[in-house]
PLY file of the C-alpha trace (Angstrom):
ply
format ascii 1.0
element vertex 256
property float x
property float y
property float z
element edge 255
property int vertex1
property int vertex2
end_header
125.89 112.54 87.30
125.71 109.52 89.61
128.41 110.33 92.13
127.79 114.09 92.14
124.04 113.80 92.58
124.23 111.08 95.22
126.91 113.00 97.13
124.68 116.08 97.17
121.74 114.04 98.47
123.90 112.42 101.13
125.41 115.70 102.33
122.19 117.66 102.09
119.75 115.15 103.57
121.80 112.76 105.64
122.14 108.99 105.83
118.39 108.35 106.01
118.25 109.02 102.27
120.12 106.49 100.12
120.97 106.88 96.44
122.01 104.18 93.99
121.77 103.34 90.25
118.75 101.37 89.07
118.54 100.59 85.33
118.34 103.95 83.53
117.70 105.91 86.73
119.17 106.79 90.06
116.86 105.60 92.81
116.61 107.70 95.94
115.16 105.73 98.82
113.60 108.11 101.32
112.69 107.57 104.99
109.12 108.65 104.20
106.32 106.10 103.98
102.99 105.73 102.23
100.09 105.25 104.68
100.31 101.45 104.41
104.01 101.45 105.28
105.53 101.19 101.79
108.68 103.25 101.30
108.49 106.33 99.07
111.15 105.99 96.38
112.09 108.68 93.88
113.83 108.28 90.54
116.29 110.63 88.92
117.21 110.92 85.27
119.17 113.42 83.20
118.13 114.37 79.66
119.61 117.16 77.54
121.53 118.39 80.55
118.41 118.72 82.73
117.98 116.54 85.81
114.40 115.50 86.69
113.27 113.94 89.95
110.07 111.87 89.72
108.00 109.30 91.58
107.36 107.61 88.18
103.64 107.61 88.94
103.89 105.38 91.99
101.97 107.74 94.29
98.85 107.97 92.12
99.14 104.29 91.27
99.13 103.56 95.01
96.09 105.79 95.49
94.18 103.98 92.75
94.64 100.68 94.55
92.79 102.07 97.58
89.43 102.38 95.79
87.40 100.62 93.12
86.56 103.96 91.55
89.02 104.72 88.71
88.35 108.45 89.06
89.28 110.95 91.75
86.50 113.11 93.09
86.63 116.84 92.26
87.66 117.51 95.87
90.50 114.99 95.69
91.65 116.41 92.35
91.73 119.91 93.85
93.75 118.62 96.79
96.25 117.05 94.40
96.58 120.29 92.46
97.17 122.16 95.72
99.91 119.69 96.67
101.67 120.31 93.36
101.34 124.07 93.76
102.60 124.13 97.34
105.61 121.91 96.63
106.46 123.25 93.20
105.77 119.99 91.40
104.49 119.17 87.93
101.87 116.46 87.44
102.45 114.93 84.03
101.12 111.56 82.84
100.31 110.63 86.41
103.85 111.35 87.64
104.92 113.91 90.24
108.02 115.58 88.83
110.43 118.43 89.49
113.43 119.72 87.55
116.73 120.67 89.16
117.41 124.17 87.90
118.69 127.54 89.00
120.50 127.67 92.30
118.37 125.01 93.96
120.35 121.99 95.10
119.48 118.43 94.05
118.90 117.59 97.71
116.28 120.35 97.98
114.44 119.11 94.87
114.48 115.55 96.20
113.09 116.73 99.53
110.17 118.71 98.13
109.30 115.95 95.67
109.27 113.42 98.51
107.15 115.71 100.65
104.77 116.22 97.74
104.41 112.47 97.26
103.68 112.07 100.97
101.05 114.82 100.93
99.46 113.40 97.79
99.29 109.96 99.41
97.53 111.56 102.36
94.53 112.08 100.08
93.90 108.46 101.09
92.68 109.75 104.45
89.83 111.58 102.71
88.79 108.14 101.47
89.23 106.49 104.86
87.30 109.15 106.80
84.44 109.31 104.37
81.02 108.43 105.69
79.13 105.33 104.58
77.07 107.67 102.42
80.13 108.88 100.52
81.40 105.33 100.12
78.00 104.45 98.72
78.58 107.26 96.22
81.66 105.38 95.02
79.71 102.14 94.83
77.03 103.95 92.83
79.66 105.15 90.37
81.06 101.63 90.15
77.64 100.10 89.41
76.77 102.77 86.88
80.02 102.28 84.97
79.31 98.57 84.74
75.71 99.14 83.66
74.17 97.44 86.69
70.56 98.54 87.20
69.93 99.69 90.77
67.85 101.73 93.15
69.52 103.37 96.10
68.15 103.42 99.63
64.77 101.91 98.82
62.71 101.49 102.04
61.70 97.90 102.81
59.60 96.72 105.75
60.89 93.72 107.70
58.97 91.03 109.52
59.14 93.07 112.72
57.46 96.03 111.05
60.70 98.01 111.11
61.69 99.85 107.94
65.16 99.20 106.55
66.99 100.95 103.74
69.60 98.66 102.14
72.19 100.74 100.35
71.36 99.29 96.93
68.64 97.20 95.31
70.21 95.81 92.13
68.61 93.93 89.26
70.50 91.68 86.87
69.00 89.39 84.19
69.20 86.32 86.43
68.69 87.73 89.92
67.98 90.77 92.06
69.97 91.63 95.18
70.00 93.83 98.23
73.47 95.26 98.88
74.49 96.36 102.36
77.63 98.52 102.46
79.78 98.11 105.57
82.31 100.87 106.11
84.05 102.24 109.19
87.51 103.49 110.06
87.24 102.22 113.61
88.04 98.67 114.68
85.99 99.26 117.82
82.90 100.16 115.77
83.29 97.41 113.17
81.40 94.68 115.02
78.50 97.03 115.68
78.25 97.78 111.95
78.27 94.07 111.10
75.71 93.32 113.79
73.32 95.95 112.46
73.51 94.51 108.93
72.96 91.03 110.36
69.81 92.27 112.10
68.57 93.87 108.87
69.16 90.68 106.87
67.37 88.60 109.47
64.39 90.97 109.62
64.15 91.08 105.82
64.60 87.33 105.41
61.02 87.02 104.15
62.33 88.61 100.91
64.87 85.82 100.63
62.27 83.20 99.62
59.85 82.70 96.73
60.21 82.61 92.94
61.46 86.23 92.84
63.54 86.01 95.99
66.19 88.64 96.65
69.83 87.76 97.24
71.57 89.55 100.11
75.12 90.85 99.58
77.29 92.30 102.35
79.94 94.54 100.78
82.81 95.11 103.21
85.08 98.12 102.77
88.26 96.20 103.52
90.76 98.89 102.48
91.53 99.27 106.17
92.11 96.29 108.43
89.28 96.84 110.92
87.21 93.70 110.40
87.55 90.53 112.45
86.87 87.03 111.11
83.81 86.95 113.35
82.29 89.85 111.39
82.54 87.96 108.11
81.31 84.73 109.70
78.33 86.51 111.23
77.11 87.79 107.88
77.93 84.82 105.69
75.10 82.99 107.46
72.54 85.29 105.83
74.29 86.92 102.87
76.98 86.59 100.25
80.25 88.24 101.31
81.99 90.68 98.97
85.04 92.86 99.51
85.55 96.35 98.18
89.04 95.42 96.97
87.72 92.50 94.88
85.37 94.02 92.27
85.03 90.83 90.21
83.79 88.89 93.23
81.33 91.67 94.03
79.94 91.62 90.49
79.63 87.83 90.56
77.68 88.08 93.80
75.24 90.40 92.02
74.68 87.80 89.31
76.96 88.90 86.47
0 1
1 2
2 3
3 4
4 5
5 6
6 7
7 8
8 9
9 10
10 11
11 12
12 13
13 14
14 15
15 16
16 17
17 18
18 19
19 20
20 21
21 22
22 23
23 24
24 25
25 26
26 27
27 28
28 29
29 30
30 31
31 32
32 33
33 34
34 35
35 36
36 37
37 38
38 39
39 40
40 41
41 42
42 43
43 44
44 45
45 46
46 47
47 48
48 49
49 50
50 51
51 52
52 53
53 54
54 55
55 56
56 57
57 58
58 59
59 60
60 61
61 62
62 63
63 64
64 65
65 66
66 67
67 68
68 69
69 70
70 71
71 72
72 73
73 74
74 75
75 76
76 77
77 78
78 79
79 80
80 81
81 82
82 83
83 84
84 85
85 86
86 87
87 88
88 89
89 90
90 91
91 92
92 93
93 94
94 95
95 96
96 97
97 98
98 99
99 100
100 101
101 102
102 103
103 104
104 105
105 106
106 107
107 108
108 109
109 110
110 111
111 112
112 113
113 114
114 115
115 116
116 117
117 118
118 119
119 120
120 121
121 122
122 123
123 124
124 125
125 126
126 127
127 128
128 129
129 130
130 131
131 132
132 133
133 134
134 135
135 136
136 137
137 138
138 139
139 140
140 141
141 142
142 143
143 144
144 145
145 146
146 147
147 148
148 149
149 150
150 151
151 152
152 153
153 154
154 155
155 156
156 157
157 158
158 159
159 160
160 161
161 162
162 163
163 164
164 165
165 166
166 167
167 168
168 169
169 170
170 171
171 172
172 173
173 174
174 175
175 176
176 177
177 178
178 179
179 180
180 181
181 182
182 183
183 184
184 185
185 186
186 187
187 188
188 189
189 190
190 191
191 192
192 193
193 194
194 195
195 196
196 197
197 198
198 199
199 200
200 201
201 202
202 203
203 204
204 205
205 206
206 207
207 208
208 209
209 210
210 211
211 212
212 213
213 214
214 215
215 216
216 217
217 218
218 219
219 220
220 221
221 222
222 223
223 224
224 225
225 226
226 227
227 228
228 229
229 230
230 231
231 232
232 233
233 234
234 235
235 236
236 237
237 238
238 239
239 240
240 241
241 242
242 243
243 244
244 245
245 246
246 247
247 248
248 249
249 250
250 251
251 252
252 253
253 254
254 255
């Protein structure tokens, strides 16, 4: 199968697609990229005379690394189903797959599987363009799954008389915390977001003292590189810094 399949890919798709053996598979390296720049690779295997092209689950595995939430939202699941329908793919055990059958050429199956993986990876943009409110929904799910007691958006009056609504008020056995969620897809807007949280922490600093003082936690959505070192330094003066991609550190900051 190796030479025949690779020749078909080469003739049908051109030199931008490379094909070579890898363990029990043929690996097809495509010119398509995941949103972070990683190359989309496909893997080909023949069983009982049927050739199957698959991403071996890499696309959904990549998507899972972009969020703390282990579950896709209903909207994201529907988008994934639509991708499979539009590109004629099967989603089985987390893998995007397609069989070479009928008169369809191997090159054609490789191409639609690669396009399907690219479109599925684009679900990432629904995560990146979400509002802070929708990100807070993910944080809420995360806290609930880890049995952290919390109230969401509780109004608190600062020293200036201004009312603030931290995203979460959490209570653990040893401490209670106010969690401020920082999320933006714009590098230009990032400092403004950090500055607003800094102002809130400063105005609410009266809650940071006393026998039942509240800890302040700034949770940065760092799945996109929009934050400057100055943003972290600004907030570490008044709060503990946590990153959305480091759940254990976030939980430790809450007092687990």
